[in-house]
PAKE-727817 format. One line per field, with one value per atom (N, C-alpha, C): residue number from 1; residue in one letter; y, z, x. Coordinates in steps of 0.02 Angstrom, whole numbers, plus 50000, padded with zeros to 5 digits. Layout:
nr (NUM / ...)
rest (a / ...)
north (Y / ...)
up (Z / ...)
east (X / ...)
***
This chain:
nr (1 / 1 / 1 / 2 / 2 / 2 / 3 / 3 / 3 / 4 / 4 / 4 / 5 / 5 / 5 / 6 / 6 / 6 / 7 / 7 / 7 / 8 / 8 / 8 / 9 / 9 / 9 / 10 / 10 / 10 / 11 / 11 / 11 / 12 / 12 / 12 / 13 / 13 / 13 / 14 / 14 / 14 / 15 / 15 / 15 / 16 / 16 / 16 / 17 / 17 / 17 / 18 / 18 / 18 / 19 / 19 / 19 / 20 / 20 / 20 / 21 / 21 / 21 / 22 / 22 / 22 / 23 / 23 / 23 / 24 / 24 / 24 / 25 / 25 / 25 / 26 / 26 / 26 / 27 / 27 / 27 / 28 / 28 / 28 / 29 / 29 / 29 / 30 / 30 / 30 / 31 / 31 / 31 / 32 / 32 / 32 / 33 / 33 / 33 / 34 / 34 / 34 / 35 / 35 / 35 / 36 / 36 / 36 / 37 / 37 / 37 / 38 / 38 / 38 / 39 / 39 / 39 / 40 / 40 / 40 / 41 / 41 / 41 / 42 / 42 / 42 / 43 / 43 / 43 / 44 / 44 / 44 / 45 / 45 / 45 / 46 / 46 / 46 / 47 / 47 / 47 / 48 / 48 / 48 / 49 / 49 / 49 / 50 / 50 / 50 / 51 / 51 / 51 / 52 / 52 / 52 / 53 / 53 / 53 / 54 / 54 / 54 / 55 / 55 / 55 / 56 / 56 / 56 / 57 / 57 / 57 / 58 / 58 / 58 / 59 / 59 / 59 / 60 / 60 / 60 / 61 / 61 / 61 / 62 / 62 / 62 / 63 / 63 / 63 / 64 / 64 / 64 / 65 / 65 / 65 / 66 / 66 / 66 / 67 / 67 / 67)
rest (m / m / m / l / l / l / h / h / h / t / t / t / k / k / k / k / k / k / a / a / a / s / s / s / v / v / v / d / d / d / t / t / t / g / g / g / g / g / g / c / c / c / v / v / v / g / g / g / c / c / c / g / g / g / c / c / c / c / c / c / i / i / i / a / a / a / v / v / v / c / c / c / p / p / p / r / r / r / n / n / n / a / a / a / v / v / v / s / s / s / v / v / v / p / p / p / a / a / a / g / g / g / v / v / v / h / h / h / a / a / a / v / v / v / v / v / v / d / d / d / w / w / w / e / e / e / k / k / k / c / c / c / v / v / v / g / g / g / c / c / c / g / g / g / l / l / l / c / c / c / a / a / a / k / k / k / e / e / e / c / c / c / p / p / p / a / a / a / s / s / s / v / v / v / i / i / i / c / c / c / i / i / i / l / l / l / q / q / q / e / e / e / t / t / t / d / d / d / l / l / l)
north (47599 / 47623 / 47645 / 47699 / 47742 / 47740 / 47723 / 47734 / 47784 / 47829 / 47896 / 47908 / 47936 / 47949 / 48024 / 48057 / 48124 / 48148 / 48204 / 48233 / 48263 / 48252 / 48291 / 48318 / 48377 / 48417 / 48408 / 48397 / 48405 / 48487 / 48521 / 48594 / 48619 / 48576 / 48595 / 48594 / 48558 / 48542 / 48575 / 48609 / 48642 / 48710 / 48730 / 48790 / 48846 / 48818 / 48858 / 48878 / 48825 / 48836 / 48832 / 48803 / 48808 / 48753 / 48704 / 48650 / 48609 / 48597 / 48561 / 48597 / 48672 / 48694 / 48690 / 48694 / 48686 / 48619 / 48566 / 48500 / 48473 / 48512 / 48486 / 48490 / 48445 / 48444 / 48478 / 48472 / 48497 / 48566 / 48595 / 48651 / 48650 / 48591 / 48585 / 48602 / 48632 / 48654 / 48734 / 48757 / 48828 / 48840 / 48904 / 48922 / 48990 / 48995 / 49045 / 49084 / 49156 / 49193 / 49175 / 49123 / 49110 / 49064 / 49031 / 49010 / 48932 / 48901 / 48816 / 48801 / 48744 / 48719 / 48708 / 48708 / 48689 / 48651 / 48588 / 48541 / 48556 / 48569 / 48574 / 48503 / 48470 / 48393 / 48399 / 48448 / 48446 / 48435 / 48459 / 48461 / 48392 / 48379 / 48343 / 48265 / 48233 / 48160 / 48115 / 48136 / 48084 / 48050 / 48095 / 48064 / 48068 / 48107 / 48083 / 48134 / 48156 / 48212 / 48266 / 48293 / 48349 / 48314 / 48256 / 48221 / 48200 / 48167 / 48161 / 48228 / 48286 / 48344 / 48373 / 48359 / 48403 / 48385 / 48440 / 48429 / 48412 / 48441 / 48416 / 48365 / 48325 / 48259 / 48277 / 48329 / 48332 / 48332 / 48303 / 48282 / 48209 / 48181 / 48123 / 48108 / 48047 / 48032 / 47984 / 48001 / 47966 / 47926 / 47877 / 47846 / 47870 / 47895 / 47930 / 47881 / 47866 / 47825 / 47857 / 47869 / 47896 / 47849 / 47858 / 47804 / 47820)
up (48995 / 48972 / 49011 / 49010 / 49060 / 49003 / 49029 / 49008 / 49036 / 49014 / 49048 / 49009 / 49023 / 48987 / 48981 / 48937 / 48943 / 48894 / 48902 / 48874 / 48801 / 48767 / 48698 / 48661 / 48633 / 48624 / 48540 / 48510 / 48433 / 48424 / 48423 / 48407 / 48363 / 48300 / 48253 / 48286 / 48330 / 48352 / 48401 / 48463 / 48524 / 48498 / 48542 / 48532 / 48597 / 48642 / 48705 / 48745 / 48765 / 48805 / 48882 / 48891 / 48965 / 49014 / 48992 / 49035 / 49064 / 49019 / 49035 / 49087 / 49090 / 49142 / 49207 / 49207 / 49286 / 49313 / 49293 / 49321 / 49321 / 49278 / 49295 / 49360 / 49414 / 49468 / 49464 / 49415 / 49413 / 49376 / 49354 / 49316 / 49251 / 49217 / 49167 / 49082 / 49084 / 49041 / 49037 / 48976 / 48975 / 48903 / 48899 / 48832 / 48815 / 48799 / 48783 / 48724 / 48743 / 48687 / 48681 / 48718 / 48704 / 48642 / 48615 / 48551 / 48552 / 48585 / 48601 / 48661 / 48678 / 48744 / 48729 / 48760 / 48775 / 48825 / 48821 / 48886 / 48892 / 48959 / 48981 / 49005 / 48960 / 48965 / 49048 / 49057 / 49114 / 49166 / 49177 / 49225 / 49221 / 49167 / 49141 / 49182 / 49211 / 49235 / 49201 / 49146 / 49114 / 49144 / 49198 / 49234 / 49193 / 49142 / 49094 / 49112 / 49163 / 49193 / 49147 / 49109 / 49056 / 48991 / 48971 / 48918 / 48941 / 48994 / 49016 / 49016 / 49029 / 49040 / 48966 / 48930 / 48852 / 48826 / 48813 / 48772 / 48698 / 48675 / 48597 / 48586 / 48633 / 48649 / 48602 / 48604 / 48553 / 48606 / 48660 / 48712 / 48724 / 48712 / 48725 / 48757 / 48798 / 48836 / 48795 / 48772 / 48727 / 48783 / 48755 / 48792 / 48767 / 48822 / 48800 / 48815 / 48770 / 48779 / 48792 / 48840 / 48852 / 48856 / 48802 / 48802 / 48837)
east (53570 / 53519 / 53461 / 53451 / 53378 / 53331 / 53279 / 53202 / 53165 / 53154 / 53106 / 53044 / 52991 / 52938 / 52932 / 52913 / 52904 / 52851 / 52811 / 52755 / 52783 / 52740 / 52762 / 52688 / 52699 / 52632 / 52646 / 52577 / 52568 / 52544 / 52606 / 52585 / 52554 / 52538 / 52489 / 52421 / 52397 / 52342 / 52321 / 52365 / 52362 / 52333 / 52280 / 52257 / 52275 / 52317 / 52347 / 52294 / 52258 / 52201 / 52219 / 52277 / 52318 / 52290 / 52236 / 52219 / 52270 / 52329 / 52378 / 52422 / 52432 / 52467 / 52441 / 52371 / 52335 / 52352 / 52354 / 52360 / 52450 / 52486 / 52547 / 52574 / 52598 / 52626 / 52703 / 52726 / 52809 / 52821 / 52752 / 52767 / 52805 / 52795 / 52849 / 52806 / 52736 / 52716 / 52700 / 52715 / 52698 / 52671 / 52629 / 52600 / 52637 / 52696 / 52730 / 52687 / 52670 / 52649 / 52571 / 52541 / 52476 / 52465 / 52519 / 52507 / 52498 / 52550 / 52528 / 52590 / 52563 / 52598 / 52653 / 52706 / 52779 / 52800 / 52838 / 52853 / 52926 / 52948 / 53011 / 53038 / 53067 / 53082 / 53133 / 53167 / 53210 / 53154 / 53101 / 53054 / 53010 / 52984 / 52927 / 52948 / 52899 / 52922 / 52870 / 52832 / 52794 / 52744 / 52712 / 52648 / 52592 / 52576 / 52525 / 52460 / 52475 / 52415 / 52388 / 52443 / 52419 / 52390 / 52408 / 52384 / 52308 / 52289 / 52232 / 52184 / 52210 / 52164 / 52157 / 52203 / 52200 / 52135 / 52088 / 52037 / 52041 / 52096 / 52113 / 52149 / 52172 / 52210 / 52266 / 52306 / 52367 / 52425 / 52426 / 52479 / 52477 / 52546 / 52544 / 52614 / 52625 / 52673 / 52737 / 52785 / 52829 / 52881 / 52910 / 52972 / 53025 / 53062 / 53137 / 53195 / 53239 / 53289 / 53355 / 53393 / 53454 / 53512 / 53559 / 53614 / 53683)
***
């Protein structure tokens, strides 16, 4: 069993400001059509920088379990 961390966005509270994009070292976050942030889990390493930078506190780091 592999445990990894990934960022997750509460899209209902995200305003698409882009602060998370600026700090992501893996370019895993985007704001398509300027609506809300979306995380590419293939690129995300769960470092938490986006969650720390988010002014709306709508990004959290989740534990993902791959079986």
